[in-house]
C-alpha positions in Angstrom: 30.8 168.2 150.2 29.7 166.0 147.3 27.9 167.9 144.6 24.2 166.9 144.2 23.2 164.9 141.2 21.0 167.1 138.9 18.9 164.1 137.8 18.2 163.1 141.4 17.3 166.6 142.3 14.9 166.7 139.3 13.2 163.5 140.4 12.9 164.8 143.9 11.3 168.1 142.7 8.8 166.2 140.6 7.9 163.9 143.5 7.2 167.0 145.6 5.1 168.6 142.9 3.2 165.4 142.4 2.4 165.3 146.2 1.4 168.9 146.3 -0.9 168.6 143.2 -2.8 165.7 144.8 -3.3 167.3 148.2 -6.8 168.7 148.5 -5.7 171.1 151.2 -3.2 172.7 148.9 -5.1 172.3 145.7 -8.9 172.6 146.2 -9.6 171.7 142.6 -9.1 168.1 143.6 -12.6 168.3 145.1 -14.3 169.4 141.9 -17.2 167.0 141.1 -16.3 166.9 137.4 -12.8 165.6 138.0 -13.7 161.9 138.5 -16.0 162.0 135.4 -13.2 163.5 133.3 -10.9 160.6 134.4 -13.6 158.0 133.8 -14.5 159.3 130.4 -10.9 159.6 129.3 -10.1 156.0 130.4 -13.1 154.7 128.4 -12.0 156.7 125.3 -8.5 155.5 125.5 -9.6 151.9 125.9 -11.7 152.2 122.8 -8.8 153.9 120.9 -6.5 151.1 122.0 -8.8 148.3 120.9 -6.5 147.3 118.0 -3.5 147.1 120.3 -5.5 145.1 122.9 -6.5 142.6 120.3 -2.8 142.0 119.3 -1.3 139.4 121.6 2.2 140.8 121.2 1.1 144.3 122.1 -1.7 143.7 124.6 0.5 143.8 127.8 2.2 147.0 126.7 -1.2 148.6 125.8 -2.6 147.6 129.2 0.4 149.2 130.8 -0.2 152.4 128.9 -3.9 152.5 129.8 -3.4 151.7 133.5 0.0 153.3 134.4 1.1 155.8 131.8 -2.3 157.5 131.2 -3.6 156.6 134.6 -3.5 159.2 137.4 -1.3 157.4 139.9 0.0 159.2 143.0 3.7 158.2 142.9 4.8 160.5 145.6 3.9 158.4 148.6 2.2 160.4 151.4 4.9 159.7 153.9 7.9 159.3 151.6 11.0 161.2 152.7 12.3 162.3 149.3 15.7 163.3 150.7 16.1 159.8 152.0 14.7 158.0 149.0 16.7 159.7 146.2 20.2 158.5 147.2 18.9 154.9 147.4 17.4 155.2 143.9 20.7 156.7 142.6 22.6 153.7 143.9 20.3 151.0 142.7 19.0 152.3 139.3 21.0 153.4 136.2 20.7 157.0 135.0 18.6 156.1 132.0 16.0 154.4 134.2 16.0 157.4 136.6 15.4 159.6 133.5 12.3 157.5 132.7 11.2 157.9 136.3 11.5 161.7 136.0 9.4 161.7 132.8 6.8 159.4 134.4 6.4 161.6 137.4 6.3 164.8 135.4 3.6 163.2 133.1 1.5 162.4 136.1 1.7 166.0 137.5 0.9 167.5 134.1 -1.9 165.1 133.4 -3.5 165.8 136.8 -3.1 169.6 136.3 -4.8 169.4 132.9 -7.6 167.2 134.2 -8.3 169.8 137.0 -8.4 172.5 134.3 -10.9 170.4 132.4 -13.0 170.0 135.5 -12.9 173.8 136.0 -14.0 174.4 132.4 -16.8 171.9 132.7 -18.0 173.6 135.9 -18.3 176.8 133.9 -19.8 175.6 130.6 -22.0 172.7 131.8 -22.9 173.4 135.5 -26.0 171.2 135.3 -24.7 168.3 133.4 -23.4 165.1 135.1 -22.0 163.0 132.2 -19.5 163.8 129.5 -19.8 163.0 125.8 -17.5 163.7 122.9 -19.0 167.0 122.0 -18.8 168.4 125.6 -15.3 167.0 126.1 -14.2 168.8 122.9 -15.7 172.1 124.1 -13.9 171.8 127.5 -10.7 170.8 125.7 -10.7 174.0 123.6 -11.9 176.1 126.5 -8.8 175.0 128.5 -6.5 175.5 125.5 -2.8 175.2 126.4 -1.8 173.6 123.2 1.9 173.7 124.0 1.3 171.8 127.3 -0.9 169.3 125.4 2.0 168.7 123.0 4.4 168.3 125.9 2.1 165.8 127.5 2.4 163.6 124.5 6.1 164.2 124.3 6.3 162.8 127.9 4.2 159.8 127.0 6.6 159.0 124.2 9.6 159.6 126.5 8.3 157.1 129.1 7.7 154.5 126.4 11.0 154.9 124.7 12.8 154.9 128.0 11.2 151.6 129.0 12.0 150.1 125.5 15.6 151.0 126.0 15.7 149.7 129.6 14.5 146.3 128.5 17.6 146.0 126.3 20.0 147.2 128.9 21.9 144.3 130.6 21.3 144.1 134.4 18.3 146.4 134.7 15.9 143.5 135.6 18.2 142.5 138.4 18.5 146.1 139.7 14.8 146.5 139.7 14.5 143.4 141.9 17.1 144.7 144.3 15.4 148.1 144.7 12.0 146.5 145.5 12.5 146.2 149.2 14.0 149.7 149.8 11.4 151.3 147.6 8.6 149.7 149.6 10.2 150.6 152.9 10.6 154.3 152.0 7.0 154.8 150.7 7.7 154.5 146.9 6.3 151.0 146.3 3.9 152.4 143.7 6.7 154.0 141.7 8.7 150.7 141.9 5.6 148.8 140.7 5.3 151.2 137.8 8.8 150.4 136.7 8.4 146.7 137.1 5.1 146.5 135.3 6.5 148.6 132.5 9.6 146.5 132.2 7.6 143.3 132.1 5.2 144.7 129.5 7.9 146.0 127.1 9.9 142.8 127.5 7.1 141.0 125.7 7.2 143.5 122.7 9.2 142.9 119.6 9.7 146.5 118.7 8.9 148.8 121.7 9.9 152.0 119.9 7.5 151.2 116.9 4.7 150.7 119.4 5.4 154.0 121.1 5.5 155.8 117.7 2.1 154.4 116.8 0.6 155.7 120.0 2.3 159.1 119.7 1.1 159.6 116.1 -2.5 158.7 117.0 -2.6 160.9 120.1 -1.2 163.9 118.3 -3.8 163.5 115.6 -6.6 163.3 118.2 -5.3 166.5 119.9 -5.1 168.4 116.6 -8.7 167.4 115.7 -9.9 168.4 119.2 -8.4 171.8 118.9 -9.8 172.3 115.4 -13.3 171.3 116.4 -13.4 168.2 114.2 -16.8 166.5 114.6 -15.2 163.1 114.9 -11.9 163.7 116.7 -11.4 160.2 118.1 -11.7 158.3 114.8 -9.0 155.8 113.9 
């Protein structure tokens, strides 16, 4: 019997975790009223923080990809996807480096969703009568949740996804392989995951230095996280 590929197993486990985390029957915190507001506020904050990237024609596409796909809370699992069936197909069509980026992207989605649910829980405790977030209340909830190690890991994963895509753009044949995997991915319920890869590849292809772009984002987000934990009155400044 052929030995299972550890990377494929890892991607499969992360897809299963992602599906479980988004299932309200298995994770009731998906129904918390604060959860949509946390997502809305974070999206607006990130767009504001990314203004200088969005105003740079060479970085705009990559910045939009980060805002909508990397930071966005996408459900990559596919409600009806048969993970055991999908994984061998992905292994045949995609190189290991791209699958590694897939694994990081799915793990980032799971972790981000879990942290957002923790934020919603904290807001339910500390501001039960409020309806809208502001920077001060967000900072309170951020410190209430804590988990600084996981916050650092979240930023690690953001960087891993970006660097992985920057490398994929420079790898011969990856663009062709992504096109070949489009049909099978859609047929097996992983069209959104396929779309994530294709959008990321296209965005990073337009960049001159993808790794420098990722470093700029990583540096800025680590500074924001440190300031939030320290109670800085202006944690989101440039």
